[in-house]
Wavefront OBJ file of the C-alpha trace (Angstrom):
o trace
v 2.704 23.179 -18.066
v 5.321 24.860 -15.720
v 8.683 25.241 -14.604
v 9.555 22.852 -11.161
v 11.542 23.943 -8.852
v 14.658 22.218 -7.630
v 14.655 23.263 -4.651
v 11.656 22.547 -3.898
v 11.827 19.079 -5.689
v 15.272 18.397 -3.261
v 12.728 19.180 -0.387
v 10.570 17.001 -1.481
v 13.018 13.902 -2.389
v 14.208 14.522 1.612
v 10.819 14.111 2.810
v 10.018 10.783 0.733
v 13.372 9.307 2.074
v 11.561 8.606 4.942
v 9.093 6.716 3.566
v 11.761 3.804 3.698
v 13.797 2.995 6.432
v 13.458 2.707 10.537
v 12.172 6.456 10.491
v 15.573 8.660 10.798
v 18.254 9.673 8.545
v 21.233 11.913 9.282
v 22.696 14.581 7.000
v 24.969 12.178 5.796
v 22.828 9.685 4.385
v 20.647 11.887 2.918
v 23.824 13.366 0.714
v 24.511 10.170 -0.226
v 21.509 8.391 -0.913
v 20.672 11.864 -3.365
v 23.920 12.381 -4.025
v 23.742 16.135 -2.825
v 26.044 18.663 -1.964
v 26.944 18.766 1.647
v 26.061 22.372 1.750
v 22.462 21.906 0.289
v 21.608 19.269 2.836
v 22.473 20.634 5.174
v 20.352 23.872 3.907
v 17.121 22.068 3.120
v 17.326 19.947 6.766
v 17.766 23.745 8.177
v 14.864 24.820 6.362
v 12.932 21.977 6.649
v 13.049 21.902 10.579
v 12.652 25.035 11.154
v 9.001 24.270 9.608
v 8.043 21.561 11.426
v 8.458 19.325 8.944
v 11.362 17.337 9.757
v 12.415 17.460 13.168
v 16.224 16.320 15.212
v 16.054 12.941 16.880
v 16.507 13.973 20.427
v 19.756 12.259 22.020
v 21.423 11.403 18.299
v 23.049 14.741 16.921
v 22.817 15.245 13.093
v 19.971 12.893 12.561
v 16.325 13.594 11.781
v 12.529 12.218 11.817
v 9.488 13.649 10.205
v 8.008 16.591 12.186
v 4.978 17.178 13.569
v 4.036 19.146 10.225
v 4.160 16.006 8.354
v 1.540 14.257 10.434
v -1.432 17.203 10.294
v -1.247 17.260 6.515
v -1.369 13.407 6.557
v -3.952 13.618 8.621
v -5.968 16.530 7.175
v -5.909 14.159 3.829
v -7.067 11.230 5.867
v -10.095 13.209 7.099
v -10.997 14.671 2.984
v -10.042 10.343 1.966
v -13.728 8.976 2.608
v -12.252 5.715 1.406
v -9.517 5.718 4.074
v -11.827 6.577 6.766
v -14.776 3.931 5.914
v -12.454 1.447 4.437
v -10.827 1.393 8.377
v -14.937 0.813 9.879
v -15.078 -2.128 7.103
v -11.673 -3.750 7.921
v -12.193 -3.404 11.544
v -15.926 -5.360 11.159
v -14.081 -7.623 8.828
v -11.573 -8.449 11.289
v -13.615 -8.836 14.209
v -15.418 -11.898 12.047
v -12.547 -13.912 11.535
v -9.638 -12.382 14.072
v -7.000 -12.564 10.825
v -5.812 -8.856 9.143
v -7.397 -7.057 7.045
v -6.333 -4.374 4.952
v -7.335 -1.859 2.343
v -4.939 -0.368 -0.592
v -4.981 1.498 -3.811
v -3.174 1.015 -6.734
v 0.082 3.532 -7.541
v 2.109 2.673 -10.559
v 3.252 -0.630 -9.767
v 2.471 -0.230 -6.197
v 0.089 -0.880 -3.678
v -0.270 1.539 -0.418
v -2.454 0.331 2.453
v -4.500 2.820 3.405
v -6.308 1.278 6.369
v -5.472 -2.164 8.145
v -6.759 -4.170 11.212
v -4.355 -6.500 12.942
v -5.392 -10.473 14.068
v -5.503 -10.570 18.130
v -3.601 -13.893 17.562
v 0.012 -14.633 18.931
v 0.713 -15.115 15.268
v 0.041 -12.554 12.415
v 0.943 -10.857 9.815
v 3.080 -7.238 10.516
v 2.559 -4.335 8.494
v 1.311 -0.879 8.335
v -0.944 1.198 6.983
v 0.978 3.402 4.659
v 3.092 0.994 3.611
v 3.673 0.082 0.111
v 4.404 -3.005 -1.900
v 5.122 -4.222 -5.397
v 1.505 -5.068 -6.715
v 1.952 -8.280 -8.569
v 3.604 -9.755 -4.940
v 0.179 -9.160 -3.473
v -3.477 -10.255 -3.452
v -4.859 -7.065 -3.427
v -2.450 -5.781 -6.246
v -2.927 -8.349 -8.355
v -6.470 -7.651 -8.089
v -6.373 -3.706 -8.922
v -3.980 -4.750 -12.050
v -6.860 -7.075 -13.310
v -8.847 -4.062 -13.589
v -6.748 -1.724 -15.258
v -7.120 -1.476 -19.114
v -5.008 -3.558 -21.167
v -3.414 -0.931 -22.774
v -3.009 0.899 -19.562
v -1.658 -2.546 -17.757
v 0.548 -2.710 -20.658
v 2.205 1.112 -20.616
v 2.791 0.157 -16.988
v 4.715 -3.234 -16.903
v 6.304 -2.974 -20.222
v 9.909 -2.636 -20.229
v 9.934 -3.035 -16.110
v 11.696 -5.283 -14.072
v 8.986 -7.499 -11.618
v 10.340 -7.918 -8.003
v 11.136 -11.098 -6.560
v 10.132 -10.690 -2.864
v 9.970 -14.614 -2.762
v 10.616 -17.777 -4.734
v 6.536 -17.644 -5.072
v 6.694 -14.255 -6.614
v 5.244 -14.011 -9.940
v 8.280 -11.988 -12.207
v 7.143 -13.256 -15.718
v 4.999 -10.496 -17.385
v 3.157 -13.472 -19.330
v 2.545 -14.953 -16.162
v 1.344 -12.556 -14.898
v -1.028 -11.698 -17.553
v -1.796 -15.247 -17.086
v -2.780 -14.880 -13.525
v -4.629 -11.432 -14.055
v -7.040 -13.536 -16.391
v -7.680 -15.563 -13.714
v -8.470 -12.929 -11.128
v -11.002 -11.277 -13.521
v -12.822 -14.202 -14.460
v -12.798 -15.604 -10.506
v -13.645 -12.113 -9.028
v -11.675 -12.287 -6.116
v -7.207 -12.431 -6.025
v -5.148 -14.932 -4.160
v -1.784 -14.740 -3.240
v 0.510 -17.825 -1.140
v 3.426 -17.168 -0.028
v 4.074 -14.084 -2.897
v 5.556 -11.209 -0.673
v 6.027 -12.997 2.772
v 6.872 -16.433 2.900
v 5.131 -16.909 5.716
v 1.457 -15.555 4.873
v -1.076 -16.058 2.299
v -3.883 -13.568 1.469
v -7.089 -13.244 -0.721
v -8.908 -9.904 -1.931
v -12.066 -8.462 -3.689
v -12.393 -5.346 -5.407
v -13.984 -2.111 -3.760
v -16.134 0.012 -6.350
v -17.163 3.564 -6.102
v -20.804 5.146 -7.629
v -19.364 4.544 -11.208
v -18.636 1.115 -10.697
v -15.050 1.665 -10.823
v -12.399 -0.803 -9.262
v -10.540 1.809 -6.773
v -9.208 -0.114 -4.033
v -9.040 -3.679 -2.671
v -9.854 -5.115 0.134
v -8.034 -8.024 1.585
v -7.512 -11.045 4.618
v -4.272 -12.294 5.401
v -3.509 -15.172 6.957
v -0.221 -17.393 8.438
v 0.419 -20.256 5.995
v -0.443 -22.064 9.317
v -3.758 -21.373 9.087
v -4.342 -21.439 5.969
v -6.445 -24.508 3.738
v -8.311 -24.545 1.163
v -11.308 -24.462 2.853
v -10.197 -21.391 5.007
v -9.588 -19.664 1.309
v -12.833 -20.060 0.443
v -13.970 -18.745 3.747
v -12.493 -15.745 3.825
v -12.746 -15.137 0.091
v -16.654 -14.621 0.911
v -15.519 -12.504 3.591
v -13.209 -10.497 2.021
v -15.783 -9.987 -1.072
v -18.590 -9.482 1.945
v -16.399 -6.434 3.198
v -15.480 -4.957 -0.568
v -19.306 -5.177 -1.308
v -19.778 -3.500 2.392
v -17.290 -0.644 1.366
v -18.242 -0.301 -2.435
v -22.089 0.639 -0.785
v -20.413 3.342 1.535
v -18.908 4.858 -1.357
v -22.265 4.969 -3.074
v -21.970 1.853 -5.406
v -25.243 -0.026 -5.802
v -25.542 -3.596 -7.854
v -27.675 -3.867 -10.458
v -31.194 -5.315 -9.543
l 1 2 3 4 5 6 7 8 9 10 11 12 13 14 15 16 17 18 19 20 21 22 23 24 25 26 27 28 29 30 31 32 33 34 35 36 37 38 39 40 41 42 43 44 45 46 47 48 49 50 51 52 53 54 55 56 57 58 59 60 61 62 63 64 65 66 67 68 69 70 71 72 73 74 75 76 77 78 79 80 81 82 83 84 85 86 87 88 89 90 91 92 93 94 95 96 97 98 99 100 101 102 103 104 105 106 107 108 109 110 111 112 113 114 115 116 117 118 119 120 121 122 123 124 125 126 127 128 129 130 131 132 133 134 135 136 137 138 139 140 141 142 143 144 145 146 147 148 149 150 151 152 153 154 155 156 157 158 159 160 161 162 163 164 165 166 167 168 169 170 171 172 173 174 175 176 177 178 179 180 181 182 183 184 185 186 187 188 189 190 191 192 193 194 195 196 197 198 199 200 201 202 203 204 205 206 207 208 209 210 211 212 213 214 215 216 217 218 219 220 221 222 223 224 225 226 227 228 229 230 231 232 233 234 235 236 237 238 239 240 241 242 243 244 245 246 247 248 249 250 251 252 253 254 255 256
């Protein structure tokens, strides 16, 4: 493996800062967050802006936001990723049926990344966005994806890591998480009740590719004011249907 180029690494570090916060950053904030020399920060920002990866924020001198080139790259990536396009289409179908918020998510290390999302039309609904990243163990989609990891891979990801507490209901004990994941494997679907958001419950089902491997999860999220045991059963069946439909679009075929 070749040597990492420090300047390129720092440029990507800057771009990845924009995955957090309100979407804009100043040079001093970047300098502080990345512990870079001010001159280095200025040179990197100038270069990124010249190539349209960043753009100055109007009427806010010294602040930057992501530029059009990052959008173009992201769009090209989405075009090539059938899962995102197909996931959005299936999420739309499920959301039209239940009028609740539907997500499709992938697992990356111990986080989930939402690659597709369709909103409920209710005035009270979950607020989120495609591209958002959350701790996997706090979400239904994440717990489902963790449940389908090989045991040794799960151990390698979790051992020695602190599990984030997002609400008082979040699972932060690795052994308790293992117990929850075993139940998910047995049941086939995953639920979370106020574990990532104190006002939201969620149910998720697995999405499989042509080889039968679980590659994503589809979830339906509901404000707790519309959640009940009966509603959970209804939405679990609907999430399983949506995940099955998406699996079929990805080439998965169930045994007859």
